[in-house]
N, CA, C and O atoms as a Maestro MAE file, in Angstrom:
{
 s_m_m2io_version
 :::
 2.0.0
}

f_m_ct {
 s_m_title
 :::
 protein
 m_atom[340] {
  # First column is atom index #
  i_m_mmod_type
  r_m_x_coord
  r_m_y_coord
  r_m_z_coord
  i_m_residue_number
  s_m_chain_name
  s_m_pdb_residue_name
  s_m_pdb_atom_name
  i_m_atomic_number
  :::
  1 25 -0.195 19.898 12.226 1 A "MET " " N  " 7
  2 3 -0.442 18.957 11.036 1 A "MET " " CA " 6
  3 2 -0.989 17.877 11.034 1 A "MET " " C  " 6
  4 15 -0.517 17.086 11.850 1 A "MET " " O  " 8
  5 25 -1.922 17.470 10.352 2 A "ILE " " N  " 7
  6 3 -2.374 15.719 10.786 2 A "ILE " " CA " 6
  7 2 -1.204 15.169 9.698 2 A "ILE " " C  " 6
  8 15 -0.760 15.805 8.742 2 A "ILE " " O  " 8
  9 25 -0.767 13.558 10.196 3 A "GLY " " N  " 7
  10 3 0.141 12.879 9.250 3 A "GLY " " CA " 6
  11 2 -0.610 11.588 8.645 3 A "GLY " " C  " 6
  12 15 -1.260 10.885 9.419 3 A "GLY " " O  " 8
  13 25 -0.544 11.305 7.456 4 A "ILE " " N  " 7
  14 3 -1.316 10.203 6.533 4 A "ILE " " CA " 6
  15 2 0.044 9.598 6.087 4 A "ILE " " C  " 6
  16 15 0.989 10.152 5.527 4 A "ILE " " O  " 8
  17 25 -0.141 8.088 6.556 5 A "LYS " " N  " 7
  18 3 0.337 7.031 6.115 5 A "LYS " " CA " 6
  19 2 0.007 6.479 4.745 5 A "LYS " " C  " 6
  20 15 -1.098 5.958 4.588 5 A "LYS " " O  " 8
  21 25 1.023 6.557 3.551 6 A "LEU " " N  " 7
  22 3 0.618 5.719 2.238 6 A "LEU " " CA " 6
  23 2 1.157 4.547 2.121 6 A "LEU " " C  " 6
  24 15 2.386 4.569 2.186 6 A "LEU " " O  " 8
  25 25 0.665 3.501 1.968 7 A "ALA " " N  " 7
  26 3 1.452 2.318 1.478 7 A "ALA " " CA " 6
  27 2 2.626 2.529 0.517 7 A "ALA " " C  " 6
  28 15 2.257 3.532 -0.095 7 A "ALA " " O  " 8
  29 25 3.608 2.245 0.107 8 A "TYR " " N  " 7
  30 3 4.430 2.577 -1.077 8 A "TYR " " CA " 6
  31 2 5.045 1.001 -1.527 8 A "TYR " " C  " 6
  32 15 5.919 0.485 -0.830 8 A "TYR " " O  " 8
  33 25 4.602 0.428 -2.527 9 A "TYR " " N  " 7
  34 3 5.180 -0.508 -3.121 9 A "TYR " " CA " 6
  35 2 5.977 -0.065 -3.757 9 A "TYR " " C  " 6
  36 15 5.881 1.024 -4.323 9 A "TYR " " O  " 8
  37 25 7.521 -1.268 -3.827 10 A "ARG " " N  " 7
  38 3 8.350 -0.820 -4.771 10 A "ARG " " CA " 6
  39 2 8.362 -1.496 -6.073 10 A "ARG " " C  " 6
  40 15 7.639 -2.490 -6.142 10 A "ARG " " O  " 8
  41 25 9.117 -1.128 -7.262 11 A "LYS " " N  " 7
  42 3 9.165 -1.472 -8.499 11 A "LYS " " CA " 6
  43 2 9.238 -2.965 -8.508 11 A "LYS " " C  " 6
  44 15 8.458 -3.800 -8.967 11 A "LYS " " O  " 8
  45 25 10.369 -3.084 -7.887 12 A "LYS " " N  " 7
  46 3 11.151 -4.524 -7.952 12 A "LYS " " CA " 6
  47 2 10.144 -6.033 -6.985 12 A "LYS " " C  " 6
  48 15 10.223 -7.240 -6.757 12 A "LYS " " O  " 8
  49 25 9.310 -4.881 -6.735 13 A "ASP " " N  " 7
  50 3 8.068 -6.267 -5.311 13 A "ASP " " CA " 6
  51 2 7.296 -6.175 -6.486 13 A "ASP " " C  " 6
  52 15 6.532 -7.071 -6.127 13 A "ASP " " O  " 8
  53 25 6.878 -5.871 -7.513 14 A "TRP " " N  " 7
  54 3 5.693 -5.366 -7.680 14 A "TRP " " CA " 6
  55 2 4.972 -6.749 -8.251 14 A "TRP " " C  " 6
  56 15 3.925 -7.188 -7.773 14 A "TRP " " O  " 8
  57 25 5.717 -7.385 -9.379 15 A "LYS " " N  " 7
  58 3 4.991 -8.975 -9.521 15 A "LYS " " CA " 6
  59 2 4.699 -10.007 -8.336 15 A "LYS " " C  " 6
  60 15 3.698 -10.689 -8.115 15 A "LYS " " O  " 8
  61 25 5.915 -9.893 -7.648 16 A "ARG " " N  " 7
  62 3 5.613 -10.841 -6.235 16 A "ARG " " CA " 6
  63 2 3.930 -9.765 -5.759 16 A "ARG " " C  " 6
  64 15 2.761 -10.058 -6.011 16 A "ARG " " O  " 8
  65 25 4.222 -9.115 -5.374 17 A "PHE " " N  " 7
  66 3 3.205 -7.572 -4.865 17 A "PHE " " CA " 6
  67 2 1.455 -8.987 -5.382 17 A "PHE " " C  " 6
  68 15 0.702 -9.691 -4.709 17 A "PHE " " O  " 8
  69 25 1.606 -8.716 -6.743 18 A "PHE " " N  " 7
  70 3 0.611 -8.937 -7.304 18 A "PHE " " CA " 6
  71 2 -0.318 -10.233 -7.140 18 A "PHE " " C  " 6
  72 15 -1.531 -10.387 -7.277 18 A "PHE " " O  " 8
  73 25 1.007 -11.342 -6.698 19 A "LYS " " N  " 7
  74 3 0.508 -13.076 -6.633 19 A "LYS " " CA " 6
  75 2 0.107 -12.954 -5.334 19 A "LYS " " C  " 6
  76 15 -0.863 -13.681 -5.121 19 A "LYS " " O  " 8
  77 25 0.536 -12.191 -4.164 20 A "ILE " " N  " 7
  78 3 -0.104 -12.571 -2.866 20 A "ILE " " CA " 6
  79 2 -0.866 -11.657 -2.649 20 A "ILE " " C  " 6
  80 15 -0.718 -11.285 -1.485 20 A "ILE " " O  " 8
  81 25 -1.910 -10.873 -3.377 21 A "ILE " " N  " 7
  82 3 -2.614 -10.240 -2.472 21 A "ILE " " CA " 6
  83 2 -4.222 -11.092 -2.893 21 A "ILE " " C  " 6
  84 15 -4.285 -11.919 -3.802 21 A "ILE " " O  " 8
  85 25 -5.274 -10.738 -2.146 22 A "ALA " " N  " 7
  86 3 -6.774 -11.511 -2.797 22 A "ALA " " CA " 6
  87 2 -7.342 -10.808 -3.414 22 A "ALA " " C  " 6
  88 15 -8.404 -11.353 -3.713 22 A "ALA " " O  " 8
  89 25 -7.231 -9.219 -4.088 23 A "ASP " " N  " 7
  90 3 -7.791 -8.846 -4.851 23 A "ASP " " CA " 6
  91 2 -7.039 -7.787 -5.703 23 A "ASP " " C  " 6
  92 15 -6.725 -6.600 -5.613 23 A "ASP " " O  " 8
  93 25 -6.898 -8.918 -6.661 24 A "ARG " " N  " 7
  94 3 -6.011 -7.976 -7.997 24 A "ARG " " CA " 6
  95 2 -6.712 -6.971 -8.946 24 A "ARG " " C  " 6
  96 15 -6.319 -5.967 -9.541 24 A "ARG " " O  " 8
  97 25 -8.250 -7.809 -8.838 25 A "GLU " " N  " 7
  98 3 -9.134 -7.208 -10.052 25 A "GLU " " CA " 6
  99 2 -9.470 -5.949 -9.487 25 A "GLU " " C  " 6
  100 15 -10.235 -5.275 -10.177 25 A "GLU " " O  " 8
  101 25 -9.074 -5.429 -8.348 26 A "SER " " N  " 7
  102 3 -9.198 -4.137 -7.856 26 A "SER " " CA " 6
  103 2 -7.536 -3.417 -8.005 26 A "SER " " C  " 6
  104 15 -7.482 -2.195 -8.148 26 A "SER " " O  " 8
  105 25 -6.735 -3.911 -7.980 27 A "MET " " N  " 7
  106 3 -5.574 -3.299 -8.490 27 A "MET " " CA " 6
  107 2 -5.049 -2.859 -9.559 27 A "MET " " C  " 6
  108 15 -5.480 -3.394 -10.580 27 A "MET " " O  " 8
  109 25 -3.885 -1.685 -9.758 28 A "HIS " " N  " 7
  110 3 -3.640 -1.412 -10.946 28 A "HIS " " CA " 6
  111 2 -2.764 -3.000 -11.620 28 A "HIS " " C  " 6
  112 15 -2.342 -3.884 -10.874 28 A "HIS " " O  " 8
  113 25 -2.688 -3.024 -12.703 29 A "ASP " " N  " 7
  114 3 -2.316 -4.136 -13.362 29 A "ASP " " CA " 6
  115 2 -0.277 -3.529 -13.444 29 A "ASP " " C  " 6
  116 15 0.656 -4.325 -13.333 29 A "ASP " " O  " 8
  117 25 -0.179 -2.600 -13.573 30 A "THR " " N  " 7
  118 3 1.290 -2.458 -13.596 30 A "THR " " CA " 6
  119 2 1.937 -1.480 -12.631 30 A "THR " " C  " 6
  120 15 1.157 -0.623 -12.216 30 A "THR " " O  " 8
  121 25 3.075 -1.414 -12.215 31 A "TRP " " N  " 7
  122 3 3.660 -0.892 -10.708 31 A "TRP " " CA " 6
  123 2 3.778 0.947 -11.594 31 A "TRP " " C  " 6
  124 15 4.086 1.859 -10.827 31 A "TRP " " O  " 8
  125 25 3.564 1.271 -12.889 32 A "TYR " " N  " 7
  126 3 3.913 2.412 -13.322 32 A "TYR " " CA " 6
  127 2 2.343 2.943 -13.333 32 A "TYR " " C  " 6
  128 15 2.369 4.174 -13.347 32 A "TYR " " O  " 8
  129 25 1.198 2.517 -13.332 33 A "ASP " " N  " 7
  130 3 -0.016 2.512 -13.321 33 A "ASP " " CA " 6
  131 2 -0.735 3.056 -11.875 33 A "ASP " " C  " 6
  132 15 -1.545 3.958 -11.665 33 A "ASP " " O  " 8
  133 25 -0.038 2.056 -10.956 34 A "TRP " " N  " 7
  134 3 0.177 2.409 -9.592 34 A "TRP " " CA " 6
  135 2 0.323 3.081 -9.012 34 A "TRP " " C  " 6
  136 15 -0.438 3.448 -8.117 34 A "TRP " " O  " 8
  137 25 2.046 3.794 -9.472 35 A "HIS " " N  " 7
  138 3 2.491 4.685 -9.242 35 A "HIS " " CA " 6
  139 2 2.303 6.148 -9.367 35 A "HIS " " C  " 6
  140 15 2.542 7.003 -8.514 35 A "HIS " " O  " 8
  141 25 1.677 6.355 -10.978 36 A "LYS " " N  " 7
  142 3 0.827 7.660 -11.048 36 A "LYS " " CA " 6
  143 2 -0.058 7.906 -10.152 36 A "LYS " " C  " 6
  144 15 -0.055 8.991 -9.571 36 A "LYS " " O  " 8
  145 25 -0.952 6.968 -9.887 37 A "ASP " " N  " 7
  146 3 -1.998 7.328 -8.762 37 A "ASP " " CA " 6
  147 2 -1.872 7.812 -7.456 37 A "ASP " " C  " 6
  148 15 -2.499 8.663 -6.824 37 A "ASP " " O  " 8
  149 25 -0.437 6.710 -7.051 38 A "PHE " " N  " 7
  150 3 0.677 7.071 -5.730 38 A "PHE " " CA " 6
  151 2 0.504 8.434 -5.975 38 A "PHE " " C  " 6
  152 15 -0.390 9.112 -5.469 38 A "PHE " " O  " 8
  153 25 1.589 8.949 -6.963 39 A "GLU " " N  " 7
  154 3 1.673 10.692 -6.722 39 A "GLU " " CA " 6
  155 2 0.862 11.310 -6.870 39 A "GLU " " C  " 6
  156 15 0.918 12.451 -6.412 39 A "GLU " " O  " 8
  157 25 -0.266 10.882 -7.563 40 A "LYS " " N  " 7
  158 3 -1.896 12.221 -7.443 40 A "LYS " " CA " 6
  159 2 -1.894 12.061 -6.215 40 A "LYS " " C  " 6
  160 15 -1.537 12.993 -5.494 40 A "LYS " " O  " 8
  161 25 -2.222 11.057 -5.776 41 A "THR " " N  " 7
  162 3 -2.857 10.752 -4.329 41 A "THR " " CA " 6
  163 2 -1.660 11.317 -3.230 41 A "THR " " C  " 6
  164 15 -2.142 12.163 -2.477 41 A "THR " " O  " 8
  165 25 -0.851 11.160 -3.086 42 A "LYS " " N  " 7
  166 3 0.197 12.237 -2.094 42 A "LYS " " CA " 6
  167 2 0.060 13.892 -2.700 42 A "LYS " " C  " 6
  168 15 -0.371 14.813 -2.008 42 A "LYS " " O  " 8
  169 25 0.366 13.989 -3.650 43 A "ARG " " N  " 7
  170 3 0.062 15.838 -4.241 43 A "ARG " " CA " 6
  171 2 -1.183 16.125 -3.698 43 A "ARG " " C  " 6
  172 15 -1.137 16.941 -2.778 43 A "ARG " " O  " 8
  173 25 -2.130 15.759 -3.950 44 A "ASP " " N  " 7
  174 3 -3.309 15.931 -3.605 44 A "ASP " " CA " 6
  175 2 -3.702 15.900 -1.969 44 A "ASP " " C  " 6
  176 15 -4.440 16.780 -1.526 44 A "ASP " " O  " 8
  177 25 -3.199 14.896 -1.138 45 A "LEU " " N  " 7
  178 3 -3.028 15.306 -0.097 45 A "LEU " " CA " 6
  179 2 -2.579 16.296 0.705 45 A "LEU " " C  " 6
  180 15 -3.165 17.047 1.485 45 A "LEU " " O  " 8
  181 25 -1.273 16.161 0.343 46 A "THR " " N  " 7
  182 3 -0.073 17.406 0.662 46 A "THR " " CA " 6
  183 2 -0.955 18.736 0.293 46 A "THR " " C  " 6
  184 15 -1.297 19.569 1.133 46 A "THR " " O  " 8
  185 25 -1.264 18.795 -1.089 47 A "ASN " " N  " 7
  186 3 -1.798 20.268 -0.802 47 A "ASN " " CA " 6
  187 2 -3.084 20.619 0.004 47 A "ASN " " C  " 6
  188 15 -3.453 21.791 0.079 47 A "ASN " " O  " 8
  189 25 -3.753 19.629 0.593 48 A "GLN " " N  " 7
  190 3 -4.937 19.975 1.493 48 A "GLN " " CA " 6
  191 2 -4.278 20.108 2.943 48 A "GLN " " C  " 6
  192 15 -5.027 20.173 3.919 48 A "GLN " " O  " 8
  193 25 -2.871 20.151 3.106 49 A "GLY " " N  " 7
  194 3 -2.359 20.383 4.147 49 A "GLY " " CA " 6
  195 2 -1.959 19.198 5.107 49 A "GLY " " C  " 6
  196 15 -1.607 19.317 6.281 49 A "GLY " " O  " 8
  197 25 -2.077 18.065 4.404 50 A "PHE " " N  " 7
  198 3 -1.285 16.814 5.253 50 A "PHE " " CA " 6
  199 2 -0.257 16.601 4.620 50 A "PHE " " C  " 6
  200 15 0.034 16.675 3.426 50 A "PHE " " O  " 8
  201 25 0.580 16.171 6.040 51 A "ASP " " N  " 7
  202 3 1.704 15.606 5.946 51 A "ASP " " CA " 6
  203 2 1.673 13.997 5.683 51 A "ASP " " C  " 6
  204 15 1.285 13.187 6.524 51 A "ASP " " O  " 8
  205 25 2.038 13.742 4.677 52 A "VAL " " N  " 7
  206 3 2.055 12.452 4.085 52 A "VAL " " CA " 6
  207 2 3.259 11.802 4.164 52 A "VAL " " C  " 6
  208 15 4.210 12.231 3.511 52 A "VAL " " O  " 8
  209 25 3.412 10.411 5.168 53 A "VAL " " N  " 7
  210 3 4.664 9.859 5.117 53 A "VAL " " CA " 6
  211 2 4.143 8.598 4.266 53 A "VAL " " C  " 6
  212 15 2.985 8.182 4.229 53 A "VAL " " O  " 8
  213 25 5.651 7.911 3.362 54 A "ASP " " N  " 7
  214 3 5.529 6.799 2.559 54 A "ASP " " CA " 6
  215 2 6.092 6.044 3.542 54 A "ASP " " C  " 6
  216 15 6.945 6.234 4.409 54 A "ASP " " O  " 8
  217 25 5.114 4.759 3.043 55 A "ILE " " N  " 7
  218 3 5.350 3.601 4.505 55 A "ILE " " CA " 6
  219 2 5.812 2.259 3.068 55 A "ILE " " C  " 6
  220 15 5.064 1.636 2.314 55 A "ILE " " O  " 8
  221 25 6.663 2.256 3.142 56 A "VAL " " N  " 7
  222 3 7.690 1.003 2.483 56 A "VAL " " CA " 6
  223 2 7.164 -0.773 2.817 56 A "VAL " " C  " 6
  224 15 7.827 -1.655 3.362 56 A "VAL " " O  " 8
  225 25 6.417 -0.809 2.522 57 A "VAL " " N  " 7
  226 3 5.776 -1.993 2.506 57 A "VAL " " CA " 6
  227 2 7.040 -3.609 2.167 57 A "VAL " " C  " 6
  228 15 7.558 -3.827 1.072 57 A "VAL " " O  " 8
  229 25 7.162 -4.133 2.925 58 A "GLU " " N  " 7
  230 3 8.204 -5.135 3.280 58 A "GLU " " CA " 6
  231 2 7.067 -6.541 2.905 58 A "GLU " " C  " 6
  232 15 6.634 -7.228 3.830 58 A "GLU " " O  " 8
  233 25 6.856 -6.695 2.098 59 A "LEU " " N  " 7
  234 3 6.084 -8.372 1.531 59 A "LEU " " CA " 6
  235 2 6.044 -9.253 2.428 59 A "LEU " " C  " 6
  236 15 4.936 -9.538 2.883 59 A "LEU " " O  " 8
  237 25 7.376 -10.015 2.999 60 A "ASP " " N  " 7
  238 3 6.812 -10.841 3.819 60 A "ASP " " CA " 6
  239 2 6.609 -10.536 4.827 60 A "ASP " " C  " 6
  240 15 6.003 -11.443 5.399 60 A "ASP " " O  " 8
  241 25 6.840 -9.373 5.702 61 A "GLU " " N  " 7
  242 3 6.069 -8.740 6.972 61 A "GLU " " CA " 6
  243 2 4.333 -8.516 6.837 61 A "GLU " " C  " 6
  244 15 3.516 -8.835 7.702 61 A "GLU " " O  " 8
  245 25 4.009 -7.831 5.407 62 A "LEU " " N  " 7
  246 3 2.705 -8.019 5.121 62 A "LEU " " CA " 6
  247 2 2.245 -9.215 4.798 62 A "LEU " " C  " 6
  248 15 1.062 -9.214 5.139 62 A "LEU " " O  " 8
  249 25 2.625 -10.628 4.149 63 A "THR " " N  " 7
  250 3 2.553 -11.374 4.582 63 A "THR " " CA " 6
  251 2 2.011 -12.130 6.101 63 A "THR " " C  " 6
  252 15 0.864 -12.564 6.219 63 A "THR " " O  " 8
  253 25 2.833 -12.184 6.984 64 A "GLU " " N  " 7
  254 3 2.717 -12.878 7.617 64 A "GLU " " CA " 6
  255 2 1.706 -11.464 8.797 64 A "GLU " " C  " 6
  256 15 1.544 -11.830 9.961 64 A "GLU " " O  " 8
  257 25 1.485 -10.913 8.653 65 A "TYR " " N  " 7
  258 3 0.713 -10.022 9.193 65 A "TYR " " CA " 6
  259 2 -0.420 -10.563 8.990 65 A "TYR " " C  " 6
  260 15 -0.919 -11.333 9.810 65 A "TYR " " O  " 8
  261 25 -0.987 -10.239 7.871 66 A "CYS " " N  " 7
  262 3 -2.388 -11.328 7.297 66 A "CYS " " CA " 6
  263 2 -2.284 -12.406 7.580 66 A "CYS " " C  " 6
  264 15 -3.316 -12.963 7.206 66 A "CYS " " O  " 8
  265 25 -1.524 -13.216 8.120 67 A "ARG " " N  " 7
  266 3 -1.452 -14.875 8.583 67 A "ARG " " CA " 6
  267 2 -1.459 -14.550 10.002 67 A "ARG " " C  " 6
  268 15 -1.424 -15.624 10.603 67 A "ARG " " O  " 8
  269 25 -1.479 -13.856 10.588 68 A "LEU " " N  " 7
  270 3 -1.160 -13.755 12.362 68 A "LEU " " CA " 6
  271 2 -2.892 -13.177 12.756 68 A "LEU " " C  " 6
  272 15 -3.743 -13.443 13.606 68 A "LEU " " O  " 8
  273 25 -2.796 -12.514 11.904 69 A "LYS " " N  " 7
  274 3 -4.331 -11.882 12.026 69 A "LYS " " CA " 6
  275 2 -5.824 -13.077 11.388 69 A "LYS " " C  " 6
  276 15 -7.013 -13.175 11.690 69 A "LYS " " O  " 8
  277 25 -5.153 -13.598 10.668 70 A "GLY " " N  " 7
  278 3 -6.108 -14.709 10.258 70 A "GLY " " CA " 6
  279 2 -7.389 -14.022 9.162 70 A "GLY " " C  " 6
  280 15 -8.547 -14.436 9.104 70 A "GLY " " O  " 8
  281 25 -6.638 -12.572 8.132 71 A "ILE " " N  " 7
  282 3 -7.279 -12.069 7.399 71 A "ILE " " CA " 6
  283 2 -6.288 -12.280 5.820 71 A "ILE " " C  " 6
  284 15 -5.109 -12.574 5.623 71 A "ILE " " O  " 8
  285 25 -7.274 -12.010 5.041 72 A "LYS " " N  " 7
  286 3 -6.826 -12.566 3.501 72 A "LYS " " CA " 6
  287 2 -6.557 -10.936 3.252 72 A "LYS " " C  " 6
  288 15 -7.175 -9.929 3.597 72 A "LYS " " O  " 8
  289 25 -5.043 -11.218 2.299 73 A "ASN " " N  " 7
  290 3 -4.229 -10.438 2.014 73 A "ASN " " CA " 6
  291 2 -5.279 -8.631 1.046 73 A "ASN " " C  " 6
  292 15 -4.855 -7.944 0.117 73 A "ASN " " O  " 8
  293 25 -6.305 -8.522 1.645 74 A "ASP " " N  " 7
  294 3 -6.857 -6.667 0.548 74 A "ASP " " CA " 6
  295 2 -6.119 -5.604 1.088 74 A "ASP " " C  " 6
  296 15 -5.107 -5.411 1.762 74 A "ASP " " O  " 8
  297 25 -7.379 -4.744 0.308 75 A "GLY " " N  " 7
  298 3 -7.171 -3.215 0.816 75 A "GLY " " CA " 6
  299 2 -7.317 -3.420 1.857 75 A "GLY " " C  " 6
  300 15 -6.306 -3.138 2.500 75 A "GLY " " O  " 8
  301 25 -8.268 -3.874 2.560 76 A "LYS " " N  " 7
  302 3 -8.380 -3.695 4.069 76 A "LYS " " CA " 6
  303 2 -7.355 -3.853 4.854 76 A "LYS " " C  " 6
  304 15 -6.950 -3.090 5.731 76 A "LYS " " O  " 8
  305 25 -6.922 -4.913 4.504 77 A "ALA " " N  " 7
  306 3 -5.585 -5.583 5.566 77 A "ALA " " CA " 6
  307 2 -4.357 -4.785 5.045 77 A "ALA " " C  " 6
  308 15 -3.438 -4.620 5.847 77 A "ALA " " O  " 8
  309 25 -4.259 -4.366 4.024 78 A "ARG " " N  " 7
  310 3 -2.973 -3.850 3.983 78 A "ARG " " CA " 6
  311 2 -3.243 -1.868 4.727 78 A "ARG " " C  " 6
  312 15 -2.572 -1.164 5.482 78 A "ARG " " O  " 8
  313 25 -4.245 -1.716 4.157 79 A "SER " " N  " 7
  314 3 -4.242 -0.150 4.913 79 A "SER " " CA " 6
  315 2 -4.082 -0.301 6.410 79 A "SER " " C  " 6
  316 15 -3.487 0.532 7.093 79 A "SER " " O  " 8
  317 25 -4.690 -1.505 6.934 80 A "GLN " " N  " 7
  318 3 -4.679 -1.634 8.864 80 A "GLN " " CA " 6
  319 2 -3.154 -1.581 8.947 80 A "GLN " " C  " 6
  320 15 -2.554 -0.730 9.603 80 A "GLN " " O  " 8
  321 25 -2.380 -2.859 8.009 81 A "PHE " " N  " 7
  322 3 -1.265 -2.992 8.109 81 A "PHE " " CA " 6
  323 2 0.084 -1.802 7.992 81 A "PHE " " C  " 6
  324 15 1.049 -1.889 8.752 81 A "PHE " " O  " 8
  325 25 -0.003 -0.932 7.150 82 A "VAL " " N  " 7
  326 3 0.698 0.130 7.488 82 A "VAL " " CA " 6
  327 2 0.243 1.201 8.130 82 A "VAL " " C  " 6
  328 15 1.000 2.146 8.352 82 A "VAL " " O  " 8
  329 25 -1.559 1.214 8.671 83 A "GLN " " N  " 7
  330 3 -1.138 2.101 9.693 83 A "GLN " " CA " 6
  331 2 -0.882 1.875 11.188 83 A "GLN " " C  " 6
  332 15 -1.081 2.635 12.135 83 A "GLN " " O  " 8
  333 25 -0.374 0.598 11.147 84 A "ALA " " N  " 7
  334 3 -0.363 0.136 12.568 84 A "ALA " " CA " 6
  335 2 1.646 0.342 12.736 84 A "ALA " " C  " 6
  336 15 2.205 0.043 13.792 84 A "ALA " " O  " 8
  337 25 2.237 0.748 11.811 85 A "LYS " " N  " 7
  338 3 3.465 0.837 10.949 85 A "LYS " " CA " 6
  339 2 3.797 2.496 11.461 85 A "LYS " " C  " 6
  340 15 4.775 3.096 11.014 85 A "LYS " " O  " 8
  :::
 }
 m_bond[339] {
  # First column is bond index #
  i_m_from
  i_m_to
  i_m_order
  :::
  1 1 2 1
  2 2 3 1
  3 3 4 2
  4 3 5 1
  5 5 6 1
  6 6 7 1
  7 7 8 2
  8 7 9 1
  9 9 10 1
  10 10 11 1
  11 11 12 2
  12 11 13 1
  13 13 14 1
  14 14 15 1
  15 15 16 2
  16 15 17 1
  17 17 18 1
  18 18 19 1
  19 19 20 2
  20 19 21 1
  21 21 22 1
  22 22 23 1
  23 23 24 2
  24 23 25 1
  25 25 26 1
  26 26 27 1
  27 27 28 2
  28 27 29 1
  29 29 30 1
  30 30 31 1
  31 31 32 2
  32 31 33 1
  33 33 34 1
  34 34 35 1
  35 35 36 2
  36 35 37 1
  37 37 38 1
  38 38 39 1
  39 39 40 2
  40 39 41 1
  41 41 42 1
  42 42 43 1
  43 43 44 2
  44 43 45 1
  45 45 46 1
  46 46 47 1
  47 47 48 2
  48 47 49 1
  49 49 50 1
  50 50 51 1
  51 51 52 2
  52 51 53 1
  53 53 54 1
  54 54 55 1
  55 55 56 2
  56 55 57 1
  57 57 58 1
  58 58 59 1
  59 59 60 2
  60 59 61 1
  61 61 62 1
  62 62 63 1
  63 63 64 2
  64 63 65 1
  65 65 66 1
  66 66 67 1
  67 67 68 2
  68 67 69 1
  69 69 70 1
  70 70 71 1
  71 71 72 2
  72 71 73 1
  73 73 74 1
  74 74 75 1
  75 75 76 2
  76 75 77 1
  77 77 78 1
  78 78 79 1
  79 79 80 2
  80 79 81 1
  81 81 82 1
  82 82 83 1
  83 83 84 2
  84 83 85 1
  85 85 86 1
  86 86 87 1
  87 87 88 2
  88 87 89 1
  89 89 90 1
  90 90 91 1
  91 91 92 2
  92 91 93 1
  93 93 94 1
  94 94 95 1
  95 95 96 2
  96 95 97 1
  97 97 98 1
  98 98 99 1
  99 99 100 2
  100 99 101 1
  101 101 102 1
  102 102 103 1
  103 103 104 2
  104 103 105 1
  105 105 106 1
  106 106 107 1
  107 107 108 2
  108 107 109 1
  109 109 110 1
  110 110 111 1
  111 111 112 2
  112 111 113 1
  113 113 114 1
  114 114 115 1
  115 115 116 2
  116 115 117 1
  117 117 118 1
  118 118 119 1
  119 119 120 2
  120 119 121 1
  121 121 122 1
  122 122 123 1
  123 123 124 2
  124 123 125 1
  125 125 126 1
  126 126 127 1
  127 127 128 2
  128 127 129 1
  129 129 130 1
  130 130 131 1
  131 131 132 2
  132 131 133 1
  133 133 134 1
  134 134 135 1
  135 135 136 2
  136 135 137 1
  137 137 138 1
  138 138 139 1
  139 139 140 2
  140 139 141 1
  141 141 142 1
  142 142 143 1
  143 143 144 2
  144 143 145 1
  145 145 146 1
  146 146 147 1
  147 147 148 2
  148 147 149 1
  149 149 150 1
  150 150 151 1
  151 151 152 2
  152 151 153 1
  153 153 154 1
  154 154 155 1
  155 155 156 2
  156 155 157 1
  157 157 158 1
  158 158 159 1
  159 159 160 2
  160 159 161 1
  161 161 162 1
  162 162 163 1
  163 163 164 2
  164 163 165 1
  165 165 166 1
  166 166 167 1
  167 167 168 2
  168 167 169 1
  169 169 170 1
  170 170 171 1
  171 171 172 2
  172 171 173 1
  173 173 174 1
  174 174 175 1
  175 175 176 2
  176 175 177 1
  177 177 178 1
  178 178 179 1
  179 179 180 2
  180 179 181 1
  181 181 182 1
  182 182 183 1
  183 183 184 2
  184 183 185 1
  185 185 186 1
  186 186 187 1
  187 187 188 2
  188 187 189 1
  189 189 190 1
  190 190 191 1
  191 191 192 2
  192 191 193 1
  193 193 194 1
  194 194 195 1
  195 195 196 2
  196 195 197 1
  197 197 198 1
  198 198 199 1
  199 199 200 2
  200 199 201 1
  201 201 202 1
  202 202 203 1
  203 203 204 2
  204 203 205 1
  205 205 206 1
  206 206 207 1
  207 207 208 2
  208 207 209 1
  209 209 210 1
  210 210 211 1
  211 211 212 2
  212 211 213 1
  213 213 214 1
  214 214 215 1
  215 215 216 2
  216 215 217 1
  217 217 218 1
  218 218 219 1
  219 219 220 2
  220 219 221 1
  221 221 222 1
  222 222 223 1
  223 223 224 2
  224 223 225 1
  225 225 226 1
  226 226 227 1
  227 227 228 2
  228 227 229 1
  229 229 230 1
  230 230 231 1
  231 231 232 2
  232 231 233 1
  233 233 234 1
  234 234 235 1
  235 235 236 2
  236 235 237 1
  237 237 238 1
  238 238 239 1
  239 239 240 2
  240 239 241 1
  241 241 242 1
  242 242 243 1
  243 243 244 2
  244 243 245 1
  245 245 246 1
  246 246 247 1
  247 247 248 2
  248 247 249 1
  249 249 250 1
  250 250 251 1
  251 251 252 2
  252 251 253 1
  253 253 254 1
  254 254 255 1
  255 255 256 2
  256 255 257 1
  257 257 258 1
  258 258 259 1
  259 259 260 2
  260 259 261 1
  261 261 262 1
  262 262 263 1
  263 263 264 2
  264 263 265 1
  265 265 266 1
  266 266 267 1
  267 267 268 2
  268 267 269 1
  269 269 270 1
  270 270 271 1
  271 271 272 2
  272 271 273 1
  273 273 274 1
  274 274 275 1
  275 275 276 2
  276 275 277 1
  277 277 278 1
  278 278 279 1
  279 279 280 2
  280 279 281 1
  281 281 282 1
  282 282 283 1
  283 283 284 2
  284 283 285 1
  285 285 286 1
  286 286 287 1
  287 287 288 2
  288 287 289 1
  289 289 290 1
  290 290 291 1
  291 291 292 2
  292 291 293 1
  293 293 294 1
  294 294 295 1
  295 295 296 2
  296 295 297 1
  297 297 298 1
  298 298 299 1
  299 299 300 2
  300 299 301 1
  301 301 302 1
  302 302 303 1
  303 303 304 2
  304 303 305 1
  305 305 306 1
  306 306 307 1
  307 307 308 2
  308 307 309 1
  309 309 310 1
  310 310 311 1
  311 311 312 2
  312 311 313 1
  313 313 314 1
  314 314 315 1
  315 315 316 2
  316 315 317 1
  317 317 318 1
  318 318 319 1
  319 319 320 2
  320 319 321 1
  321 321 322 1
  322 322 323 1
  323 323 324 2
  324 323 325 1
  325 325 326 1
  326 326 327 1
  327 327 328 2
  328 327 329 1
  329 329 330 1
  330 330 331 1
  331 331 332 2
  332 331 333 1
  333 333 334 1
  334 334 335 1
  335 335 336 2
  336 335 337 1
  337 337 338 1
  338 338 339 1
  339 339 340 2
  :::
 }
}
């Protein structure tokens, strides 16, 4: 079975997360909206036979990852960060 890592953002981190990302306009405004899509994506992937692994994103680690790589904190960077976990 193929494993897929999905970024998981905690509700308590959402406001801070939203402040540190470079692509706010492409992200959900609320954690609830994001979480609804997260659950749907996870369900769809599981139904397709994938083994889905939630990767809880620690914001300090993400910020440091982007700083060390010299990249902005956007969807591409977050995807790379999660896959590196």
